[in-house]
Every structure is written in C-alpha cells, then in structure tokens.
N, C-alpha and C positions, 0 to 999 in steps of 0.2 A: 475590424470587429467588434461587436457589441459584448458588453458581460451576459454571460449567463446566470440566470437565477434558478436553483432548484430547491422542492424539497423532498428530503431522504428520512425515508422511514425505515427501520432496521427492528425487526424483530426475532429472537431468537427464544425458542421454548423448549425444554427439556421436560420429558416424560420418564419417570422411575419406575421400575418395575416393583419396588418396595418402597418403603416410607424415607426419605434422607432426614437424618436428627439433625445436620448441620450442615452450611453450605456457605464457603467463600468464595469468590469472585472480584476477579480483576477485568474492567472495562476498558477497551481502546475504543470507545463509538462516538467521541463528540469530535467531530471536524477541526482541524487544526487551522490559530489563526497564520496567513502567510504572506507577504507583500501583494501576492495577487488573487489571497483571497479572505471574504471577510464572512465570520459566523454571525447570522443577524439572533436566531433564535437555536436553542437547543433545550432539550427536555429528556430526561431519562428515569421511565417508570418500571418498577419492579414488584412483582407478583408472584408470592406473598410480601408482604412488606418488608423491607430489610430492618433487623435491630440494629444494623450499624450502618454505616455510609458516609464517606469522606471522598473528595475530590481534590486530586493535587496533577503535580505535574511531574512527566517523570524524566529521566538522565536525557532524552533527547528533545527535550521539550514539547514534547505531546500531552496533552489534557489525559487523565486517567482516572477514574472512578473505582474506589475500591467498595464492596459490599458484603455483609453477612446476613446469611436467615438462621436464625436460631430458633427455628420451630419446626417441628416435623411436618413435612409435604411430599407429596407425590409428582410434584410439577413445580416448573419456576418459567417463569415469563419476563423478559427483558425485553422491553418497549424504549429504542432509542429513535428521538425525530427530530428534525436539524432542518434551515433554512439557510442556505447560503446564496453567496455571492460573489461569481468566479470570473476575473477579467482576464482576459486574453494574456499569455504570457512564451508561448513556444517563441523561438527566434526561428527565421523563416530559413528554407533551407539552403538558400545562398548566401547566408551569412558567414563574411569571413572568419574563419580561426588560425590559428598557429595548428601549424605540425603536432599530429599526436606524441612525437617523443617530446616536442618541447613543451606540452603542456605535461607531461609528467615529470620533467627537468622543472618547471616552474614550482610543481608540488615539491619536490626534495629539497629543492634551493630557495624555495621563498621563506616569509617572516614567518619567525615562530611559533606567531599566534596563530596563522594559517595552516602551518605543518601542525600544530597541534589538533586542531580541528579536524583534519582531511586524514591523519594518520588511521585513526580509528576505522574509518572506509576504504583502508587498502588492507589492513591486516585481514587475515581469515578468520572467520566466525562458521559456529557451528552448521550452518544451512549454506554457508557459502566460502567453500575452503579453496585454496589457493592448488589448482591443478594443473599437470604438465596438458591434459586433454583441454582444459577450459583454454588454457592461453593458446592451444593450437588453435580454437575455434575462433578466439579474438584476433590471431593474428591472420587470417583469413581476409580479413576488410580493415585492418591496422597495418597497412604495409609500409613499406619505408616511404617517409614522407608526406605521405596523404594527411589531410588537414583532419582535424579531429573531429568535427562535425560530419563531416562527409564519412567518415569511419563508423561514428557513431551509427549514423543513420542505415551504414550497411550491415551493421553488426545486426542492427534492431529488425531490418526487413530480412537477412539471412537467418536468424532464429526462427522467426515467423513461416519461413519457405521449408524450412528443414525438420522441424517439428511439429508433430501432430497433437491437437487438442483432443484429448482421452480423458474424460472426466472419471474412469475409474481404473487408470493405469498407477494413479499413483497415492499413496497417502501423506501427510504432513510431515512422516519421517524419512522418506524417500531420499535416499543421499543422491548428489550431483552426480557422482563417477556412473550410477546406475544410469542416471536420466540421460547422460552424456551418451551413454550406450542404445537407451530403447528409443529416446527422442521420441517421448510422448510425456503429455502431461497437462497442467492446467495452466492458469495465468500464473500462480503463484510459484511453480517450477521454472516455468521460461521466465520470469522474475530471477529468480536464484538463478539459475544458468548463467544469465546476464552479468550479472553482478559478481559470481566466479568469475568470469572470462574477463572482464576489465580490470579487476584486482589482481588477476594471475600476471597480468603484463603492466601492471604497479600505475595505475588509475584509479582514482578514487569513485566508488560508488554506494550507493545506499539502496535499500529496499525501501518502496513507497507501498502503505496498505491505504485503501479509499474506495470509492465507487466510479462508476461509469456509466453514463447513461446511452443505455442501449433500445435500438429502434425494432417494432414489431415488423414481421413479415408486411409487404404490402396489401393496403387492403383488410387490417387485421388491428383489432383497438388494442394500447398498451393495457396490459395484466397487471393490476396490484400484485406485489409481492413477486413477481416474476425475474426482477433481478438479483443481482449478486455483487457480495465484496468482490473489490478486482485490486491485483498487484501489478506495480511497473517499476521502472527503474530511475533514478536520479543518477546523474554523472555530471563531473565536475570538470569546469575549463573556464583559466583564467578572463578576465572581461565579460563572460558571460554568466557567470558564477553557477549555479547549479541548473540542468537542462536536463527534463522528463522524459522517458521514451517509454513505450508501450511495444515489447517484442507480442504481445498475443496478437494485437491489432494493426502491427506494423505500420505505427506512426508515432510522432512525436504527441504527448501528452498537452490537450490546453483546454479549451474551455469544457469539454463533455467530462472532464474528470474533476472528481471532488476527493481533496486530500484531507484522511482523518491522521495521518503520522505516519514517522519514516524511522527508522533504526537500521542495525547491520543487517536483519535479515527477517524474516518471519516470527522469531522466535521473542525478537523484542516489542511487535505490536500486533499481537492477537485481538481480534475482535472481542472473546471474552477466553478466559482463562480459571480454573480454580478447582477447586478439590472440594470432597464431601464425605462426610460420615454416613452409611448405608448408601439405600438405593440399588444397591447389586445391578443389574442391565440398564441402558437408559435409552433413549430415543432422542433424536433431534433432530429439529426441523428450524429451518432459516427463513425468513421471508424478505426481501429486499424489493422497496420500491423508490425509483429515484424519477421523481416528476418535475418535468421543466413547468414554472408558471411565470406568466407574462409579468414583463415590466424589470428594470433594476430596482435595487434600493437604493434610498440617498445618503448621502454623504455621510452625513449627521444621524443616520438612525441607528441608535444604540441597542449593542445585544443583549436577549434574556437568555439567562442561562438557569435551569431550575432540575433539580434531581431531587428524587422522591418518589 
C-alpha cells in the first residue's frame, strides 16, 4: 500500500448576536507529527487579526495554538490549512498478538518508564470513566485467552453494530452511562465508549482526534466543506505499540485517517475551545474538506508552518 497525501482545510466561523469585546481561544488544528505521518505544510489564519498568538506543545505532545482577539467583533473566522503525508501503519488482521490478559499483565509488570506513560491511559477521565457496564461490553469480546488484536477488532465491530449513528442524540457533555443505555451518538461518543470499555478491564486506551477521508455517493462529486472532524481510539499492545481502531466505521485506522492529536478524552484535544466577553447568543458553522492529492512527498521535503 502506498502513502496517502492530503490537503485538509478546516474552517470554523462564529457569529455573535452582539459584539464580543475580547475573545480567547485554544486551537488543536495542526496535525501531529508521528512515525507514520508527516506534516508538510500548515497555516492558521484568524479574522479579525489576533492581538496575541503563540504556538506550543501540550502535555500530550500535540501542537496547540493560543490566540486572543482584543477588539470588538461580531464574527470570528478560524481557518486551518494542512498538507500531510500518511504512510500505512495498521497491522494486518492476522497479526499474532498475546492473549489480552498478558497485555494487561505486561502493562502492570513492565518497566517503570512504560508504566508511567501508560498509566494515564488506564485511569478514568471525565468523559471516559471506569464503569461496570463498560467492562461488561468489553468482556463480550475480551473473553478468556483470546488474542488481544482479535478482541480489539471484535469490540470495534460490536460497537459499530450495536450503536446507531444519530447526530442529534447527544452533546459533548452526554455521560457514558447514558450512551451505554441509549446506544446512539456520534463518532466522539463511540470513541469514548470504546476507551471506557478498554480501561474498565485494565487495558491502556487513548482518544484520538483528526480527520477521515470520506467518499461521496456513487456518481456525485466531492463537495468542499462537506467533511467533518473525526474521533477514534488507540489501544496499546507490547510489540505493536499503539494500534488505532475506528468503531464508527468498523475498521482499523490506516492511511485514510489524518491524526491531529490524542489525549485521555475529547476534553484534552477539542479543535477549538475558548471564552469571550460579550456576544450573548452565538451561531457556529464548521466546514471541513479532506482532499486527496496526487503523488507522495519527497523524504527531504521540509515542513512549512505559518500562523497568523
């Protein structure tokens, strides 16, 4: 399988009922460098022009941009443009892995440095708590002696099969306990359910935020702005490291996926989060385009990062 090369455009526009006097925002919009993903170009434009802007790396190693707009405004447009190269990285479904109980034991009994890294992804987090119902869901697939990768794929497929995609059934604050009963939600919800299920049986799992190449119906053109942010799960296995799985689409994540960042749950990697003075009611519109572009980048092509 060849590398995939994408142009990703993510536009977020806020429109306010009354003037905002001052706004502060934190953005996770720059794709992350990984062993399988190279960021060849990234730019971030903010209108009105920000009075302050700074780039940094957060606790989880994700690139983050903080900015403020200290002038009255009735709309805010944040436009991120990224070009990335993604190499194949998903293991084949027939890859031999230890029984899942051994993976859990390896985490518990492994080197201190490894345990330090993984422990934060086994502990509960606000949107992915440890719950008996989540553990029960996991144990439908993580049965005694079953190979870790087989069980992971089984859980991925089970969530896809048993949970219905419903964009109006939940909000960003809908608790896992409710999701496990309603069995309805969106990609963010399904990722939280899977992370909670894995952690509830003692297996490290993290929440991943990014983009997925989606295909239009047969005979119809790709429409600019018709894609969306996506979320999936990364689970750890000795020998393989982190393996990405997408319960929304019932598959391991590979070259169709662009990784922006990861953390314990959505709260660690929201595309945009901020506070403002004024504005009253607001309208939000998000437009995302993931466009495949021909060819792959040369190995010595330097990244170009601009923010302003």
